[in-house]
N, C-alpha and C positions, 0 to 999 in steps of 0.2 A: 716184422717188427714186433717186439713184445708188448703186451699190455702194460700200462704204466703202473701206478702204485696201488697198494691195498686200499687207500682212501678214495682214489679216483677211478681206477680201472679203465683209464682212457688212454688216448694217444700220448706219445712222449712229448710233452709240452714244456717241461721245466728245464730249459736251456739257460746256462749262465750267459752273461753278455760276451765273455771271452769265447765261449763255446760257439755261440752264434757267429761271431766274427770269423772264427777258424773254419767252421763248417761251410759257411757261405763262400769264403775264399777258396777253399778246396773244391767245392762243387762247381763254382763258376769258372775255375781255371783262369783267374785274373792275374795271379802272381807268378813270376818265373824267376829262376836264378841259375847260375852255372851248375853244371853237374859235378858232384864229388866222385872220387873213385870208389869202386866196389870190389872187394876181394873175393866175393862169393861167385862161383861159376854161374853163368846164365843157362847152362845145359840142364834139362829136366833131370831130377834125380829120381822121380817116381813117375811112372806112366801107367801102371796097372797094379791092382791088388794081387798079392801073392797068395791067392786062395783059389778055391774052385770057381771056374767061370760060370756066369749066369747063362740062362737060356738066350737064344738069339733075340734081339730087340724086336718089338712090333714094327710093322710097316708103317711108313709115313702116312698120316691121315690124308685123305683125298679132299676133304672139305674144311670146314671151320673146326678148329681144335676145341675141345671141352675138357677143362681141368677140373677134377674133383679133389678138393682140398680136404684131407682127413687128418684130424689130430690123432696121431697113431696110438698114443697112450690111452686114449679114451674110447677108441672105436669098438673094440671087442669086449669091453668090460661089462659083464652082465650083473655085477654086484649092485644092489639098490640101497645099500646102508646110507651113504651120502652124509656121514658125520663131518661137519666143518673141521678142518684141519686134521682130518682122519688119516691114519697111516695106510700104507699099501695093503697091510693085512686086514684093516678094518673096511676100507672102501673098495679094495680090488684095483686091478690095473690090466689094461689090455696088452696083448702080446702080438708080435709079428705073426705067430702061428694062427691068430684069430682070423687073418685074412685068408680064409680057405678059398677053395675054387668056387663055392656057392656064394661066399661073400663078394668075391671079385666079379662074378657074373652079375650079381645084383648091382654093383657099381657100374659095370659096363652098360647094363640096361638103361642107365640114365644118359646114354650117349657119350660117355666118358672116353677120351682118347689118352689122357695123361692123369696119373694119380700123383698128387703132391703129398708125399708122406711127411707131414710136419713133425719136428721134434725127434729126428732120427740120430744125428750126431750126439755123441756121449756129453751130456751137460751135467752141471753140478746137481746132485740130488742129496736128500737126507737119509734115505734108506741105507743101511750098513752093508756094503759089499767088500768089506776087508777080507773075507774069506777067499776072494778072488783076486787079491792083490791090489784092489782099488782103495785109495785113501778116502777116509771120511771127509765130507765137506761141512764147512762151518755154517751153521744156521744164520749167523749174523751177516753173512754175505750170500745168502740163498734166498730167493723169493718163493715163499710157500714151502711146502714140505716135498712136493715133487719136483720143484725147481723150474726155472725158466728155460725153455729150449733155446733161448738166444744167449745163454751164458755157457758156451761150449767149453768143456774141460779137456777133451781128447778128440781132435779132428780126424784121427785115424781109426776111431772105433765108434760104436753105437751105444745108446743108452741101455745099460744092463737091465732096467726095469722092463724092457720090451722083450726080453728073451725068456723062454721057459728054463733054459740052462744058461745062466749068465757067462759061464766059461765058454760057451759056443755062441755068443751073441752075434758075432760077425757072420758066422756061417748061417745062422737063422735069418739074418737079413738078406744074404745072398740068395737063400732059398725063396724069400718073398719076391726078390727081383725077378727070379726065374718064373715063379707062378704068375706074377703080373704080366710078364712078356707072353707067357703061354696063353693068357686070356686076351691078348691083342691090345694091351695098353702099355704105355711107357711110364717110366719112374722118374719123379723129381724129388729132390731133397733140398733142405736149406743149406745155404753157405752164409756165414755172418762175417764179412770181412772187416767191419768197422771195429769189432770189439770181441774179446774172449772173457771166459770166467776169470775171476780174480785169482783163483788158484789153479791156473791151467798146468796140466802135466799129463803128457801122452804116455800111456803104457804100450800102445800098439804101433808107435811110429816106426817106419822102416829103418834099417841100419843106415847110419850116416846123416840121419835127419835130426837136427837139434830142436828142442822145444822153444816156443816163443819166449823171448827174454833170457835164454840160457847164456847168451854171449853178450848181453847188453852192458854198456858202461853205465852203471847206476849212479856215478858221481855228478852226471850232468842231466839237465832237463831234457836235452835233445841231442841226438847224434843220428846221422842219416840211417845208419844200419842197425840202430837200436830198434827193437820191435815195439817198445813201449815208451811213453813219455813219463818223466819222473818229477817228484817234488823233493829235490835233494835237501837233506838235513831234517826232514819231517817224516814221522811215522804215520801210517794210515790210522785213522779213527773211524769207527762205525758211525753212521748217521745218528743224529738225535731222533729217537722214535717219537711219533705223535702219541698223544695221550691214549688214543683209541687202539693203538697197535701193540701187540706183544709177539715176540718172536715165537714161531710154532704155536701161536694161540695161547701162550703162557705155560706150555708144557716144560717141565725141567729137562734139560739136555746138557751133557757135560761140556759141550763146545759152545753153548748159548750163554756166553758170559759177558757180552758187550765188547768183545775184543776180537781183533783178527791181526795176525802178525804179518805185516808188510812194511818193510823199512829199507829204502825210502818208499813213501807212498807213490803210487802210479796215478796218472790221470785217469778219471772215470770214463766209462764208455761213451757218454754224451758229450765228452770234452770238458767237463768240469774239472778245474785244476786244483782245487782245494784238497789238502790232505784228509779233510773230513767232508765228504760229499753230503748233499742234502738227501732226505728220504725220497723225494721225487726225482732224484737223479737216478741213473742206471748203476746204482752203487754196487751191484753184484758183478759188474763187468769192468774191464780196463780197455782203454782205447788203443788201437793198433796204430803205429806210426808208419806212414807210407812215404816218408821223406818230405813231409810238409813241416817247415819250421814253425815254432810257436808264433811267429808274427804273420804266418800264412803264406810266406813265399815258398817256392818249390825248389827242391834239391835234386832234381831229375830233369831229363830232357822233356820238353813239352811237345805236343803233337801239332804239326802244321795244320792250319784251318782247313786246307783243301782236302785233308783226309776225311772230312765229313762226306765226301763224294766218292770215297774209294772203298773197295771191298775188304773183307777180312784178310785175304791173302796179302794185300798191299800193307795192311797194318802189321801183320806177322813179319813181313820182311823188314819194315821199319824198325822193329825192336831187336832184330838180330845184331848181336855185337854191342848193344847198348848197355851201359852200366845202369842197373836199376837197384832200388833199395832191397834189403834182405826180405822185408815182409812181402814184397811182390813175388819173389821166388817161392817163399813158403806157401802162399796161397795158390800159386800156379800148380805146385807139386800136389797140394791137397786136392784140388779139383780134378787133376788128371788121375789121381789114385782112384777116385770114385768113378770117373768115366771108365777107367780100366776095369773096374768091378761090374760095370753094366748099367750104371745110372745114366739116364738119358738127358739130364738137364738139371738146372738149379733155379731156386728162387732165392734172390739175393736180398738180404735184409739191409735196410737203410743205406742203399747204394749211393745216395746223393751225398753222404758224409765221407766218401772216399773219392780221390781225384779221378777225373774221367780218363786220364792217361793210363792209369792202372787197369781200368776196364778194357781199354784198347788192347793192352798187353795181355791181360788174362784171357779175354774172350777170344782173341785171335789164336791163342795157344790151344784153347779148348776146340775151336772149330777146325784147327789143323788136325786134331785127332778124331773129332766127330763133327763133320760139317752140319749135321742135322740136329745137333744139341739144342735143346730148348732153354733159352736164357731169359728169365723173367726178373724184373727188378722192382723194388719199392723206391719210388721217387715221388716226392710230394710238392715240388716247386715247378709249376708248368713252364716257367721260363727256361728250365733246364731240360725238359723233355727231349727236345731234338738233339741237344748235345750228347745225352746219354744213349740215344738211339743211334745217331750217326757217327759220333766220335767214339763212344764207349761200346758200340757194337752190341747193344742189347737187342734182343728180338722183340721183347714186349715190356711195357711198363704197366703198373696199376693205373687205371683211369679213375683215380679216387677224387683228387681235388676238383677236377672238372665235371665228369659225367656223374659219378656216384653221388657227389654231394648235392648236385642239382636234383637228381632223381629221388634222393631221400626226402628233400623238401616237398617234392610233388606227392610222394607217398604219404606224407604227414599232413597234407592239405595246407602247407605253408608256402608253396612256390608254384609258378606257372609252368606248363609244359613247353612254353616258348623258350625257356632257358635251355631245355635239351636240344632244341633245334639249333640255337645259337652255338651251344657247345659243340655239336656235331660239325658245324661249319668251321669253327676254330680249329678242329682237329683234323680237317679234311685231308691234309697232306700226309698225316701220320696215323690216321684212324685205324689202319690195319694192325698197328703195333700197340694199341691201347687196350689192354685186357679189361673186360667188363665183369663186374660182380655186384651182388647185393649184400653178401655177408662174407666175412672171413674172420680169423681168430682175433683180429683187433677191433672189429666193428660190432656194434650191438646187433643182436638178433631181431629180425623183423617183428617177430611175435611178441617181443618184450614190450611192456608198457612204456618204457623209456624211448622206444623207437616208434612203432606203428600200433602195437597192441593186438595185432590180428595178422596171422600168417597169410591170409587170403590177399592182403594188400600187397603182397609180393608178386601176385600173379600177373597183373598188367605190367607192373615194372619189369618183371623178368622177360616178358614178351618184347618189351621195348629194348631192354638191355641186351638181349640175345640177338635180335634180328636187325637192329638199326645199323650195324657196322659189320665189317668182315673180320674184326678182331676176335681172338679167343674169348670164350665165356668160362667163368669159374663159378662153381657151386660148392659151398661149404657143407661138410657132412651135417646132417640134421636139419638143414634148411628145407630139404624136400619133404619133411614130415612136420614142419612147424615148430621145431624146438625153440622154446622161448628163453633159455638160459636164465631161469627165474630165481635162482637161489644163490645166496652168498656161500661159497665153497670153503672159505678160509681167507687166503690171500686174494683169490679171485672173487670178484664182486658181481652181483646180479646184472643182467642184460647181456653179458658176454659169457659164453661157455669158458670156464676156467682153463688156463694153460699152466697154472701153477700148482694145482692140487690134484690128488687122487680122487676120482669122481666117476659117477655114472651119469650118463646123459639120457634122461627119462624117455623122451619121445623117440629118440634114436634107438634106445634099448627095446622099444616095442617092435621096431623093424628087425632088429637082431634076433628077437624072439628066442632067447636062450641058446643062441648058436646056430639056429636054423637059417637065419638071414633070409626069411621068406615074408616078413611083414605080418605074420600071422596074429600078432597082438596089437596091430594098429587099429584105431577106430575108423569107421567108414569115412569120416572127414579126412583123416590122415592118409588113408589109402588113396582117396581121390586127389589129394594134393600131390602125392608122390607120382601118381599116374600123369597128372598135368606136367610136371617137371620132365618126366621121362619122354613124354610125347613131344614136348617143345624142343628139348635139347637133342633128341634123336633126329627130329626133323632139321634143326639147324646144322647137324653133323653132316648132312648129305645134300642140302639144298643148294644147287649151283648159283641161284640168284643172289645168295648172301655173299658170294665173292665177286659180284658184279656191281651194277650201278645202283645209285640211291638218289631219290628225289623226295624232298620234303613236301607233304601235302597240307601242312599245318596253316600256313599264312593264308593261302587262297581260300581255305574253308572257314577260317576265323572271319575273313572279310565278307563271306557269302550271306551273312545274316540269318543263318539257320541255327539250330540248337547246338551246333558244334561250338565248343568253348575251350578255355584253358584247362579244363579237366579231361580233355581228350588229346590224343596224339595220333596222327596219321602220317604214313610215309610209304613210298613204293621201293621195292628192291627188285632187280631184274638182271637177266643175262639173256643170251640168245635162246636158251633152252627153257627158261622159266620166268614168268612175271608174277610178282606178288604185291598185294595191297594189304597193309597192316594197319589196324586201328585198335587202340586201347583206351579204355574208360576208367578213370581213376576215382570215380565217386563210389563210395562203399554203400550208400544208402538208396540212391535213386537210379533207375534205368534211364536210358536216353534213346532218342530216335532222331535221325536227320538224314539228309541226302548228302552223300560225300561226292565232291567234285574232283574229277581227275583232269588237269588242265590240258589244253590243246598240244602243248610241247611234249607232254608225256605220251599222249595218244599217238602223236606222230612218230615219236621214238619207237613205240611198240607196233607201229604200222598197222593200226586197227581202223578199218573203214566204219562208216556209220552202220549201226545194227546192234544186235543183242549177242552177248557172249556169256557162256556159263562160267561160274566161279565155284571152285571146290575149296571148301573151308578145311584147313590142314589140322586143326586141333580137334575138331568134332566129326569131320567127315560129311558135313551137310553141304547142300548145294544152294546157289544163289545166282544173281544175274547182274551183269554190267551192261548199261545201255550207253551207246555212243551216238550222239546226235550233233550235227554240225561240227564235228570234230572234237567235241568235248565229251568226256565220260562222266557217268553218274551212277552211284550205287546207293540204294535205299539201305541204311544201316540201323539196326536195332541191337542195343547192347544192354545186358543185365548189369547191375551193380558190379564193378570190378571185372567186367567182361572184356574180352578181346576177340578179334577175328583176324585170321591170316588167310586171305583169299588168293588162290592161284587161278589165273585165267586159263580156261579150257578152250583150245582152239579146234 
């Protein structure tokens, strides 16, 4: 999901009442209706890219997956000018070719199994690429100068900014896929089914593929096989800009005239139906129609409830011969095109604003081609999590609203660690599918004053986030060196690393070290932080206990009357091969010491007789001791401020 407005730089919060109603009906699957005929063939028209094949994909990970999210445009940029609203020439831009073997080895050293290359599909930008046959984009409907990666202009191509030779941009991306696979990692890219750029036009589409909207009946607000919704009789008007905002920071531009030619106006990406969207709407995008009528009722076959218990093969068979809206077929063909090129999976933007039936259709078709495809979705309504996993066939969802939000409060000293225990219990039946993270492109940087003001506060939180469940862990580039996202970049605002502007990321650039990718310019503190992340995530990548059992140790130790408190969190993870005790301390100022109790039920499960057992600490390599007496275990714990221990029992 893209960051919101210039003014707020926050989550997409500005829904109109009509948009809320529509999106909730769509997401919840409450409304149904008869199916209308569809004249478009349901047979895939695109299953592979007609270009050079990539190297063979990496082997399936044997333990927990670790996703490294990298904002592709920013990763390799060594330019330190950082002029707000600066051009590509002023501030520089990273390229696909910056992901050298050395760079990829450095990413893999963090335990990475999958790289999410954010911002790859060709989105609207202000840089002039007309020499390559690409039309200029209008700054009045582009956020920032470098553009939002969630306003895709051509789904069959890649961002020309990212290529050394824009004419060879697709081939350069294919080479990156091959290099990533050669380093033993898999490739994820964004797919944004809910909306596209206001001026969508594909230059690279295969023969026989029509652009979104090319065959729409624009005389009506809605038709099932229209790709967009319309405001008949009304032309689009650009938003009323806030007093503090100027397009391109006030720079003169021939297309920055307060106008954009779109008649009739289309509904905006967040569902806003006015011909003139608000500034806080997703005004740079238009909403895709999936056969959901303006009243929220469905114009396609709904999925029987018992399909929540069926596998993707059954879902795939269900959709064979069914009439589905044209937009479904277009996105199926787009995703199969990228799978055919060697992409290993997708991160789906704002999946909850698209009906769950579409996801069943799309994901079952993807799994039919690549059963191991990694499918990660952005869903923020916990009551919908299970529908999008079980009916929508998502592999993973962001655990944002439940786990991340609770953990953020703990890191800020505003919430109890008990909330994390309760969240983990609520998610017990789906915990494996709830991807954990502390940062991503939408969220504030840990080190920013607006969040925690200190990158070290991410350390106990990352131990908990990574080890408490069997779900994948995600790390956002720069998090591992304490990047604070401290400066207003133009459209992008402080506390989040900009996704809208040409920019250099200072702390991350010190690891890049002029293209050596060796961390040679990092401070000792930054090197230590990166080593912490590397040790923790590499351990999680291979620890069998993390795919096994979980026992919370929090409540029994709160009740024990020791110094253990709501500033600590303790739990056990275990399998037949490995037993772990994890304790984290969230106080940044004071050390703590207490005796941790391991209850009799856990000691019995681990089949430990009375006596003493060695403990090997996994983050530092130190040794310690577990004492079992009368069937109850105890460990003398001492933790420095923001300290954690991960003890493995030595038998």
